[in-house]
TIGU-937396 format. One record per residue (C-alpha): residue in three letters; x, y, z. Coordinates in nm, 3 decimals. Example, Ala and Ser with C-alpha at 12.3 -4.5 7.8 and 13.67 -1.06 7.14 Angstrom:
REM residues 2
<pt aa="ALA" c1="1.230" c2="-0.450" c3="0.780"/>
<pt aa="SER" c1="1.367" c2="-0.106" c3="0.714"/>
REM end
This chain:
REM residues 334
<pt aa="MET" c1="12.313" c2="0.293" c3="-7.237"/>
<pt aa="SER" c1="12.542" c2="0.258" c3="-7.540"/>
<pt aa="ARG" c1="12.477" c2="0.448" c3="-7.862"/>
<pt aa="PRO" c1="12.413" c2="0.278" c3="-8.197"/>
<pt aa="ALA" c1="12.726" c2="0.234" c3="-8.405"/>
<pt aa="ASP" c1="12.612" c2="0.495" c3="-8.658"/>
<pt aa="HIS" c1="12.517" c2="0.758" c3="-8.397"/>
<pt aa="PRO" c1="12.699" c2="1.090" c3="-8.452"/>
<pt aa="GLU" c1="12.937" c2="1.214" c3="-8.188"/>
<pt aa="LEU" c1="12.773" c2="1.475" c3="-7.966"/>
<pt aa="PRO" c1="12.921" c2="1.688" c3="-7.688"/>
<pt aa="ASP" c1="12.787" c2="1.634" c3="-7.338"/>
<pt aa="SER" c1="12.482" c2="1.847" c3="-7.259"/>
<pt aa="ARG" c1="12.579" c2="2.170" c3="-7.082"/>
<pt aa="ILE" c1="12.421" c2="2.481" c3="-6.932"/>
<pt aa="GLY" c1="12.533" c2="2.815" c3="-7.077"/>
<pt aa="VAL" c1="12.516" c2="3.176" c3="-6.966"/>
<pt aa="LEU" c1="12.541" c2="3.456" c3="-7.222"/>
<pt aa="LEU" c1="12.624" c2="3.801" c3="-7.080"/>
<pt aa="ILE" c1="12.496" c2="4.071" c3="-7.317"/>
<pt aa="ASN" c1="12.595" c2="4.436" c3="-7.333"/>
<pt aa="LEU" c1="12.526" c2="4.713" c3="-7.583"/>
<pt aa="GLY" c1="12.832" c2="4.718" c3="-7.806"/>
<pt aa="THR" c1="13.137" c2="4.902" c3="-7.926"/>
<pt aa="PRO" c1="13.319" c2="4.968" c3="-8.254"/>
<pt aa="ASP" c1="13.615" c2="4.747" c3="-8.339"/>
<pt aa="ALA" c1="13.857" c2="5.041" c3="-8.351"/>
<pt aa="PRO" c1="13.859" c2="5.413" c3="-8.264"/>
<pt aa="GLU" c1="13.846" c2="5.502" c3="-8.632"/>
<pt aa="ALA" c1="13.573" c2="5.670" c3="-8.834"/>
<pt aa="ARG" c1="13.518" c2="5.370" c3="-9.063"/>
<pt aa="ALA" c1="13.473" c2="5.127" c3="-8.772"/>
<pt aa="VAL" c1="13.252" c2="5.372" c3="-8.584"/>
<pt aa="ARG" c1="13.038" c2="5.421" c3="-8.897"/>
<pt aa="ARG" c1="12.978" c2="5.043" c3="-8.922"/>
<pt aa="TYR" c1="12.886" c2="5.027" c3="-8.556"/>
<pt aa="LEU" c1="12.653" c2="5.328" c3="-8.566"/>
<pt aa="ALA" c1="12.485" c2="5.205" c3="-8.885"/>
<pt aa="GLU" c1="12.388" c2="4.883" c3="-8.707"/>
<pt aa="PHE" c1="12.296" c2="5.052" c3="-8.380"/>
<pt aa="LEU" c1="12.092" c2="5.336" c3="-8.527"/>
<pt aa="SER" c1="11.910" c2="5.109" c3="-8.773"/>
<pt aa="ASP" c1="11.748" c2="4.917" c3="-8.489"/>
<pt aa="PRO" c1="11.379" c2="5.013" c3="-8.473"/>
<pt aa="ARG" c1="11.387" c2="4.951" c3="-8.097"/>
<pt aa="VAL" c1="11.645" c2="5.232" c3="-8.068"/>
<pt aa="ILE" c1="11.510" c2="5.479" c3="-8.323"/>
<pt aa="GLU" c1="11.131" c2="5.464" c3="-8.315"/>
<pt aa="ILE" c1="11.081" c2="5.663" c3="-8.633"/>
<pt aa="PRO" c1="10.933" c2="5.510" c3="-8.950"/>
<pt aa="LYS" c1="11.215" c2="5.375" c3="-9.167"/>
<pt aa="PHE" c1="11.110" c2="5.577" c3="-9.471"/>
<pt aa="ALA" c1="11.160" c2="5.895" c3="-9.268"/>
<pt aa="TRP" c1="11.468" c2="5.793" c3="-9.069"/>
<pt aa="LYS" c1="11.679" c2="5.624" c3="-9.337"/>
<pt aa="PRO" c1="11.753" c2="5.941" c3="-9.539"/>
<pt aa="ILE" c1="11.850" c2="6.123" c3="-9.219"/>
<pt aa="LEU" c1="12.069" c2="5.836" c3="-9.100"/>
<pt aa="HIS" c1="12.258" c2="5.789" c3="-9.426"/>
<pt aa="GLY" c1="12.238" c2="6.145" c3="-9.553"/>
<pt aa="LEU" c1="12.345" c2="6.327" c3="-9.238"/>
<pt aa="VAL" c1="12.419" c2="6.121" c3="-8.925"/>
<pt aa="LEU" c1="12.658" c2="5.866" c3="-9.077"/>
<pt aa="ARG" c1="12.835" c2="6.141" c3="-9.270"/>
<pt aa="THR" c1="12.913" c2="6.360" c3="-8.970"/>
<pt aa="ARG" c1="12.892" c2="6.169" c3="-8.643"/>
<pt aa="PRO" c1="13.148" c2="5.886" c3="-8.698"/>
<pt aa="ARG" c1="13.445" c2="6.122" c3="-8.712"/>
<pt aa="ARG" c1="13.342" c2="6.303" c3="-8.392"/>
<pt aa="SER" c1="13.269" c2="5.976" c3="-8.214"/>
<pt aa="ALA" c1="13.601" c2="5.829" c3="-8.328"/>
<pt aa="GLU" c1="13.781" c2="6.123" c3="-8.169"/>
<pt aa="ALA" c1="13.594" c2="6.055" c3="-7.844"/>
<pt aa="TYR" c1="13.675" c2="5.682" c3="-7.856"/>
<pt aa="ASN" c1="14.042" c2="5.767" c3="-7.911"/>
<pt aa="GLN" c1="14.048" c2="5.943" c3="-7.575"/>
<pt aa="ILE" c1="13.939" c2="5.633" c3="-7.382"/>
<pt aa="TRP" c1="14.080" c2="5.347" c3="-7.593"/>
<pt aa="THR" c1="14.330" c2="5.126" c3="-7.410"/>
<pt aa="ASN" c1="14.618" c2="4.905" c3="-7.519"/>
<pt aa="GLU" c1="14.381" c2="4.610" c3="-7.470"/>
<pt aa="GLY" c1="14.109" c2="4.770" c3="-7.683"/>
<pt aa="SER" c1="13.765" c2="4.908" c3="-7.613"/>
<pt aa="PRO" c1="13.707" c2="4.945" c3="-7.237"/>
<pt aa="LEU" c1="13.358" c2="4.797" c3="-7.263"/>
<pt aa="ARG" c1="13.478" c2="4.485" c3="-7.445"/>
<pt aa="VAL" c1="13.777" c2="4.444" c3="-7.213"/>
<pt aa="ILE" c1="13.555" c2="4.464" c3="-6.904"/>
<pt aa="ALA" c1="13.296" c2="4.229" c3="-7.056"/>
<pt aa="HIS" c1="13.573" c2="3.976" c3="-7.120"/>
<pt aa="ARG" c1="13.692" c2="4.006" c3="-6.760"/>
<pt aa="GLN" c1="13.339" c2="3.965" c3="-6.625"/>
<pt aa="ALA" c1="13.297" c2="3.643" c3="-6.823"/>
<pt aa="GLU" c1="13.637" c2="3.511" c3="-6.714"/>
<pt aa="ALA" c1="13.563" c2="3.585" c3="-6.349"/>
<pt aa="LEU" c1="13.225" c2="3.412" c3="-6.364"/>
<pt aa="ARG" c1="13.370" c2="3.105" c3="-6.537"/>
<pt aa="SER" c1="13.597" c2="3.050" c3="-6.240"/>
<pt aa="ARG" c1="13.306" c2="3.091" c3="-5.996"/>
<pt aa="LEU" c1="13.049" c2="2.884" c3="-6.186"/>
<pt aa="PRO" c1="13.223" c2="2.553" c3="-6.250"/>
<pt aa="GLY" c1="13.056" c2="2.340" c3="-6.513"/>
<pt aa="ILE" c1="12.874" c2="2.639" c3="-6.666"/>
<pt aa="SER" c1="12.971" c2="2.765" c3="-7.011"/>
<pt aa="VAL" c1="12.995" c2="3.145" c3="-6.973"/>
<pt aa="HIS" c1="13.028" c2="3.370" c3="-7.278"/>
<pt aa="TYR" c1="12.969" c2="3.737" c3="-7.352"/>
<pt aa="ALA" c1="12.831" c2="3.916" c3="-7.657"/>
<pt aa="MET" c1="12.745" c2="4.261" c3="-7.781"/>
<pt aa="ARG" c1="12.406" c2="4.352" c3="-7.924"/>
<pt aa="TYR" c1="12.586" c2="4.561" c3="-8.187"/>
<pt aa="GLY" c1="12.935" c2="4.491" c3="-8.315"/>
<pt aa="HIS" c1="13.161" c2="4.208" c3="-8.208"/>
<pt aa="PRO" c1="13.148" c2="3.953" c3="-8.061"/>
<pt aa="GLY" c1="12.789" c2="3.927" c3="-8.181"/>
<pt aa="ILE" c1="12.503" c2="3.737" c3="-8.021"/>
<pt aa="ALA" c1="12.462" c2="3.498" c3="-8.315"/>
<pt aa="ALA" c1="12.828" c2="3.394" c3="-8.313"/>
<pt aa="ALA" c1="12.827" c2="3.349" c3="-7.935"/>
<pt aa="MET" c1="12.515" c2="3.131" c3="-7.938"/>
<pt aa="GLU" c1="12.651" c2="2.919" c3="-8.223"/>
<pt aa="ARG" c1="12.970" c2="2.867" c3="-8.024"/>
<pt aa="MET" c1="12.768" c2="2.768" c3="-7.720"/>
<pt aa="ALA" c1="12.562" c2="2.523" c3="-7.925"/>
<pt aa="ASP" c1="12.885" c2="2.368" c3="-8.055"/>
<pt aa="GLU" c1="12.995" c2="2.326" c3="-7.693"/>
<pt aa="GLY" c1="12.678" c2="2.128" c3="-7.622"/>
<pt aa="CYS" c1="12.473" c2="2.399" c3="-7.445"/>
<pt aa="THR" c1="12.115" c2="2.273" c3="-7.453"/>
<pt aa="ARG" c1="12.002" c2="2.527" c3="-7.192"/>
<pt aa="ILE" c1="12.107" c2="2.891" c3="-7.211"/>
<pt aa="LEU" c1="12.042" c2="3.185" c3="-6.980"/>
<pt aa="ALA" c1="12.055" c2="3.506" c3="-7.182"/>
<pt aa="ALA" c1="12.158" c2="3.781" c3="-6.942"/>
<pt aa="PRO" c1="12.122" c2="4.139" c3="-7.070"/>
<pt aa="LEU" c1="12.323" c2="4.341" c3="-6.817"/>
<pt aa="TYR" c1="12.074" c2="4.627" c3="-6.788"/>
<pt aa="PRO" c1="11.941" c2="4.669" c3="-6.433"/>
<pt aa="GLN" c1="11.658" c2="4.897" c3="-6.549"/>
<pt aa="TYR" c1="11.430" c2="4.766" c3="-6.824"/>
<pt aa="CYS" c1="11.416" c2="4.961" c3="-7.148"/>
<pt aa="ALA" c1="11.287" c2="4.848" c3="-7.484"/>
<pt aa="ALA" c1="11.595" c2="5.000" c3="-7.649"/>
<pt aa="THR" c1="11.830" c2="4.785" c3="-7.440"/>
<pt aa="THR" c1="11.675" c2="4.483" c3="-7.268"/>
<pt aa="ALA" c1="11.409" c2="4.412" c3="-7.531"/>
<pt aa="THR" c1="11.635" c2="4.445" c3="-7.833"/>
<pt aa="ALA" c1="11.894" c2="4.215" c3="-7.672"/>
<pt aa="ASN" c1="11.625" c2="3.953" c3="-7.621"/>
<pt aa="ASP" c1="11.495" c2="4.014" c3="-7.975"/>
<pt aa="ALA" c1="11.839" c2="3.927" c3="-8.108"/>
<pt aa="VAL" c1="11.856" c2="3.608" c3="-7.901"/>
<pt aa="PHE" c1="11.514" c2="3.495" c3="-8.022"/>
<pt aa="GLY" c1="11.610" c2="3.590" c3="-8.378"/>
<pt aa="VAL" c1="11.902" c2="3.349" c3="-8.359"/>
<pt aa="LEU" c1="11.670" c2="3.079" c3="-8.224"/>
<pt aa="ALA" c1="11.436" c2="3.131" c3="-8.517"/>
<pt aa="ARG" c1="11.716" c2="3.026" c3="-8.753"/>
<pt aa="MET" c1="11.824" c2="2.720" c3="-8.555"/>
<pt aa="ARG" c1="11.699" c2="2.371" c3="-8.632"/>
<pt aa="TRP" c1="11.800" c2="2.230" c3="-8.293"/>
<pt aa="GLN" c1="11.711" c2="2.500" c3="-8.044"/>
<pt aa="PRO" c1="11.839" c2="2.515" c3="-7.688"/>
<pt aa="ALA" c1="11.599" c2="2.594" c3="-7.405"/>
<pt aa="ILE" c1="11.619" c2="2.964" c3="-7.322"/>
<pt aa="ARG" c1="11.569" c2="3.175" c3="-7.012"/>
<pt aa="THR" c1="11.627" c2="3.549" c3="-6.986"/>
<pt aa="LEU" c1="11.758" c2="3.743" c3="-6.689"/>
<pt aa="PRO" c1="11.491" c2="3.986" c3="-6.566"/>
<pt aa="PRO" c1="11.578" c2="4.350" c3="-6.491"/>
<pt aa="TYR" c1="11.709" c2="4.382" c3="-6.135"/>
<pt aa="ARG" c1="11.667" c2="4.755" c3="-6.064"/>
<pt aa="ASP" c1="11.532" c2="4.705" c3="-5.709"/>
<pt aa="ASP" c1="11.680" c2="4.365" c3="-5.626"/>
<pt aa="PRO" c1="11.844" c2="4.376" c3="-5.280"/>
<pt aa="ILE" c1="12.141" c2="4.186" c3="-5.428"/>
<pt aa="TYR" c1="12.201" c2="4.468" c3="-5.679"/>
<pt aa="ILE" c1="12.136" c2="4.754" c3="-5.437"/>
<pt aa="ASP" c1="12.370" c2="4.601" c3="-5.181"/>
<pt aa="ALA" c1="12.644" c2="4.555" c3="-5.443"/>
<pt aa="LEU" c1="12.611" c2="4.921" c3="-5.541"/>
<pt aa="ARG" c1="12.616" c2="5.029" c3="-5.176"/>
<pt aa="GLU" c1="12.933" c2="4.836" c3="-5.099"/>
<pt aa="ASN" c1="13.107" c2="4.941" c3="-5.419"/>
<pt aa="LEU" c1="13.022" c2="5.312" c3="-5.398"/>
<pt aa="THR" c1="13.095" c2="5.330" c3="-5.025"/>
<pt aa="ARG" c1="13.442" c2="5.192" c3="-5.092"/>
<pt aa="GLN" c1="13.503" c2="5.439" c3="-5.374"/>
<pt aa="LEU" c1="13.368" c2="5.740" c3="-5.186"/>
<pt aa="SER" c1="13.581" c2="5.662" c3="-4.882"/>
<pt aa="ALA" c1="13.891" c2="5.658" c3="-5.105"/>
<pt aa="LEU" c1="13.834" c2="6.013" c3="-5.234"/>
<pt aa="ASP" c1="14.048" c2="6.296" c3="-5.102"/>
<pt aa="PHE" c1="13.738" c2="6.513" c3="-5.055"/>
<pt aa="GLU" c1="13.382" c2="6.490" c3="-4.928"/>
<pt aa="PRO" c1="13.137" c2="6.553" c3="-5.215"/>
<pt aa="ASP" c1="12.875" c2="6.823" c3="-5.169"/>
<pt aa="ARG" c1="12.655" c2="6.625" c3="-5.408"/>
<pt aa="LEU" c1="12.638" c2="6.265" c3="-5.526"/>
<pt aa="LEU" c1="12.485" c2="6.265" c3="-5.874"/>
<pt aa="LEU" c1="12.343" c2="5.942" c3="-6.020"/>
<pt aa="SER" c1="12.354" c2="5.975" c3="-6.397"/>
<pt aa="PHE" c1="12.147" c2="5.729" c3="-6.603"/>
<pt aa="HIS" c1="12.147" c2="5.694" c3="-6.980"/>
<pt aa="GLY" c1="11.878" c2="5.912" c3="-7.130"/>
<pt aa="MET" c1="11.580" c2="5.808" c3="-7.340"/>
<pt aa="PRO" c1="11.329" c2="6.016" c3="-7.536"/>
<pt aa="GLU" c1="11.038" c2="6.134" c3="-7.324"/>
<pt aa="ARG" c1="10.808" c2="5.969" c3="-7.579"/>
<pt aa="THR" c1="10.923" c2="5.624" c3="-7.465"/>
<pt aa="ARG" c1="10.773" c2="5.688" c3="-7.122"/>
<pt aa="GLU" c1="10.448" c2="5.804" c3="-7.279"/>
<pt aa="LEU" c1="10.435" c2="5.481" c3="-7.481"/>
<pt aa="GLY" c1="10.464" c2="5.270" c3="-7.166"/>
<pt aa="ASP" c1="10.836" c2="5.207" c3="-7.124"/>
<pt aa="PRO" c1="10.903" c2="5.170" c3="-6.746"/>
<pt aa="TYR" c1="11.265" c2="5.285" c3="-6.770"/>
<pt aa="TYR" c1="11.220" c2="5.625" c3="-6.602"/>
<pt aa="CYS" c1="11.040" c2="5.472" c3="-6.304"/>
<pt aa="HIS" c1="11.300" c2="5.196" c3="-6.277"/>
<pt aa="CYS" c1="11.583" c2="5.451" c3="-6.266"/>
<pt aa="ARG" c1="11.405" c2="5.656" c3="-6.003"/>
<pt aa="LYS" c1="11.343" c2="5.350" c3="-5.788"/>
<pt aa="THR" c1="11.706" c2="5.241" c3="-5.809"/>
<pt aa="ALA" c1="11.812" c2="5.593" c3="-5.707"/>
<pt aa="ARG" c1="11.572" c2="5.604" c3="-5.412"/>
<pt aa="LEU" c1="11.677" c2="5.264" c3="-5.280"/>
<pt aa="LEU" c1="12.046" c2="5.337" c3="-5.330"/>
<pt aa="GLY" c1="12.019" c2="5.670" c3="-5.149"/>
<pt aa="GLU" c1="11.848" c2="5.495" c3="-4.857"/>
<pt aa="ALA" c1="12.115" c2="5.224" c3="-4.853"/>
<pt aa="LEU" c1="12.395" c2="5.481" c3="-4.855"/>
<pt aa="GLY" c1="12.221" c2="5.695" c3="-4.596"/>
<pt aa="ARG" c1="12.260" c2="6.012" c3="-4.799"/>
<pt aa="ASP" c1="12.071" c2="6.230" c3="-5.044"/>
<pt aa="VAL" c1="12.135" c2="6.166" c3="-5.411"/>
<pt aa="ASP" c1="12.048" c2="6.364" c3="-5.722"/>
<pt aa="VAL" c1="11.931" c2="6.202" c3="-6.046"/>
<pt aa="SER" c1="11.996" c2="6.306" c3="-6.405"/>
<pt aa="PHE" c1="11.992" c2="6.160" c3="-6.756"/>
<pt aa="GLN" c1="12.273" c2="6.185" c3="-7.009"/>
<pt aa="SER" c1="12.354" c2="6.120" c3="-7.378"/>
<pt aa="ARG" c1="12.078" c2="6.318" c3="-7.546"/>
<pt aa="PHE" c1="12.054" c2="6.270" c3="-7.922"/>
<pt aa="GLY" c1="11.844" c2="6.460" c3="-8.175"/>
<pt aa="ARG" c1="11.584" c2="6.732" c3="-8.124"/>
<pt aa="ALA" c1="11.311" c2="6.539" c3="-7.944"/>
<pt aa="LYS" c1="11.243" c2="6.601" c3="-7.575"/>
<pt aa="TRP" c1="11.438" c2="6.359" c3="-7.353"/>
<pt aa="LEU" c1="11.403" c2="6.246" c3="-6.995"/>
<pt aa="GLY" c1="11.534" c2="6.506" c3="-6.756"/>
<pt aa="PRO" c1="11.697" c2="6.673" c3="-6.590"/>
<pt aa="ALA" c1="11.995" c2="6.648" c3="-6.824"/>
<pt aa="THR" c1="12.330" c2="6.557" c3="-6.671"/>
<pt aa="ASP" c1="12.525" c2="6.829" c3="-6.852"/>
<pt aa="SER" c1="12.276" c2="7.096" c3="-6.744"/>
<pt aa="THR" c1="12.280" c2="6.966" c3="-6.387"/>
<pt aa="LEU" c1="12.659" c2="6.987" c3="-6.365"/>
<pt aa="SER" c1="12.655" c2="7.341" c3="-6.505"/>
<pt aa="GLN" c1="12.386" c2="7.441" c3="-6.256"/>
<pt aa="TYR" c1="12.588" c2="7.294" c3="-5.969"/>
<pt aa="ALA" c1="12.876" c2="7.525" c3="-6.053"/>
<pt aa="ARG" c1="12.646" c2="7.827" c3="-6.079"/>
<pt aa="ASP" c1="12.489" c2="7.741" c3="-5.743"/>
<pt aa="GLY" c1="12.826" c2="7.741" c3="-5.570"/>
<pt aa="ILE" c1="12.855" c2="7.364" c3="-5.534"/>
<pt aa="ARG" c1="13.227" c2="7.299" c3="-5.551"/>
<pt aa="ARG" c1="13.276" c2="6.925" c3="-5.493"/>
<pt aa="VAL" c1="13.084" c2="6.660" c3="-5.687"/>
<pt aa="ALA" c1="13.096" c2="6.284" c3="-5.729"/>
<pt aa="VAL" c1="12.911" c2="6.115" c3="-6.017"/>
<pt aa="ALA" c1="12.804" c2="5.751" c3="-6.025"/>
<pt aa="THR" c1="12.635" c2="5.562" c3="-6.311"/>
<pt aa="PRO" c1="12.436" c2="5.273" c3="-6.160"/>
<pt aa="GLY" c1="12.253" c2="5.196" c3="-6.485"/>
<pt aa="PHE" c1="12.576" c2="5.096" c3="-6.662"/>
<pt aa="SER" c1="12.722" c2="4.753" c3="-6.585"/>
<pt aa="ALA" c1="13.060" c2="4.847" c3="-6.734"/>
<pt aa="ASP" c1="13.248" c2="5.165" c3="-6.812"/>
<pt aa="CYS" c1="13.222" c2="5.277" c3="-7.173"/>
<pt aa="LEU" c1="13.225" c2="5.586" c3="-7.394"/>
<pt aa="GLU" c1="12.926" c2="5.738" c3="-7.216"/>
<pt aa="THR" c1="13.088" c2="5.717" c3="-6.874"/>
<pt aa="LEU" c1="13.458" c2="5.761" c3="-6.945"/>
<pt aa="GLU" c1="13.443" c2="6.030" c3="-7.214"/>
<pt aa="GLU" c1="13.104" c2="6.198" c3="-7.179"/>
<pt aa="LEU" c1="13.124" c2="6.225" c3="-6.800"/>
<pt aa="GLY" c1="13.488" c2="6.167" c3="-6.712"/>
<pt aa="ILE" c1="13.623" c2="6.416" c3="-6.965"/>
<pt aa="ARG" c1="13.352" c2="6.648" c3="-7.094"/>
<pt aa="GLY" c1="13.145" c2="6.647" c3="-6.776"/>
<pt aa="ARG" c1="13.452" c2="6.706" c3="-6.561"/>
<pt aa="ASN" c1="13.574" c2="6.993" c3="-6.780"/>
<pt aa="SER" c1="13.233" c2="7.157" c3="-6.784"/>
<pt aa="PHE" c1="13.200" c2="7.147" c3="-6.407"/>
<pt aa="LEU" c1="13.556" c2="7.262" c3="-6.329"/>
<pt aa="HIS" c1="13.556" c2="7.537" c3="-6.591"/>
<pt aa="GLY" c1="13.224" c2="7.657" c3="-6.454"/>
<pt aa="GLY" c1="13.374" c2="7.714" c3="-6.110"/>
<pt aa="GLY" c1="13.379" c2="7.368" c3="-5.950"/>
<pt aa="GLU" c1="13.685" c2="7.259" c3="-5.757"/>
<pt aa="LYS" c1="13.664" c2="6.881" c3="-5.718"/>
<pt aa="PHE" c1="13.506" c2="6.625" c3="-5.952"/>
<pt aa="ALA" c1="13.512" c2="6.247" c3="-5.922"/>
<pt aa="LEU" c1="13.364" c2="5.999" c3="-6.167"/>
<pt aa="LEU" c1="13.312" c2="5.675" c3="-5.977"/>
<pt aa="ASP" c1="13.369" c2="5.347" c3="-6.158"/>
<pt aa="CYS" c1="13.081" c2="5.131" c3="-6.275"/>
<pt aa="LEU" c1="13.048" c2="4.794" c3="-6.105"/>
<pt aa="ASN" c1="13.265" c2="4.651" c3="-6.387"/>
<pt aa="ASP" c1="13.441" c2="4.331" c3="-6.279"/>
<pt aa="SER" c1="13.479" c2="4.442" c3="-5.917"/>
<pt aa="PRO" c1="13.436" c2="4.182" c3="-5.641"/>
<pt aa="GLU" c1="13.093" c2="4.330" c3="-5.565"/>
<pt aa="SER" c1="12.988" c2="4.300" c3="-5.928"/>
<pt aa="ILE" c1="13.099" c2="3.940" c3="-5.977"/>
<pt aa="ALA" c1="12.943" c2="3.828" c3="-5.648"/>
<pt aa="MET" c1="12.617" c2="3.998" c3="-5.749"/>
<pt aa="LEU" c1="12.611" c2="3.848" c3="-6.098"/>
<pt aa="LYS" c1="12.690" c2="3.502" c3="-5.961"/>
<pt aa="ARG" c1="12.395" c2="3.518" c3="-5.721"/>
<pt aa="LEU" c1="12.155" c2="3.652" c3="-5.984"/>
<pt aa="ILE" c1="12.261" c2="3.386" c3="-6.233"/>
<pt aa="GLU" c1="12.242" c2="3.100" c3="-5.986"/>
<pt aa="ARG" c1="11.891" c2="3.206" c3="-5.892"/>
<pt aa="GLU" c1="11.778" c2="3.207" c3="-6.256"/>
<pt aa="LEU" c1="11.937" c2="2.866" c3="-6.316"/>
<pt aa="ALA" c1="11.730" c2="2.706" c3="-6.037"/>
<pt aa="GLY" c1="11.584" c2="2.379" c3="-6.160"/>
<pt aa="TRP" c1="11.844" c2="2.347" c3="-6.434"/>
<pt aa="GLN" c1="12.137" c2="2.282" c3="-6.206"/>
<pt aa="PRO" c1="12.140" c2="1.972" c3="-5.984"/>
<pt aa="ARG" c1="12.119" c2="2.055" c3="-5.617"/>
<pt aa="ALA" c1="12.447" c2="2.039" c3="-5.429"/>
REM end
């Protein structure tokens, strides 16, 4: 059917997939880190303290002291290509584009650049009338999954012509995810020059209060760990990292666990981070540098930080299958 002569030119209707991760500063410099932290730590999903109480602390103390320390940490992991998290996110999107022909695949960060709003506007310009928003957090947490979806829906609220939206559910116990972890970690463990006495699964920490308020994150992490240990056929330990502030956090803490290992005479340790979809400051610096130093200086002999799934073959195959399943009914059957 032909269009009327005065009909505006429109791109062909397309399906889009938006991969979403947490975020990263634009540079390993205090000013850039301050901008990033100001956005991140102003999110009420992240800091569940009344604004009138938190704002003076954030601007009067945190943003005056933490950016310089964080910038020093970022400097230790920054690459010639830029932030490891952003580089890996770009590679994940590129790999999926080649495996999902006809699908518009983009990536965005909840905080920092490229932002969710800019990515969705770009996708709308490309003609995406149906978009799968895919927060890459296997375990659901209000401070990660929910705030990513909040941002997507916030963009929709400002759009006159809205695309149809679906969101990728958490996949903490999905056999596709567990199998990808099993294959990936088995390959990495077999490449080590030692047999670990312990395999520690370190998840990002959350305040204990979030569990009391009904956040399922702790249970999701524990279930992932149990299923992964069964799949690997070995015992695994579980800990939680990245504590912030004085409140009680989920435990046991990763740094305390590593110190206790050394005191207990455990000499060879491997650490995996199944809750992270891509390596970032918390894995590469907090664990790969500070965690390693703490363990070795405490008497340990061998320490290995295993890579996140990143853009490995196991990761891309997993993401492709999860995405295709969520696009059912949108894509024509082959």
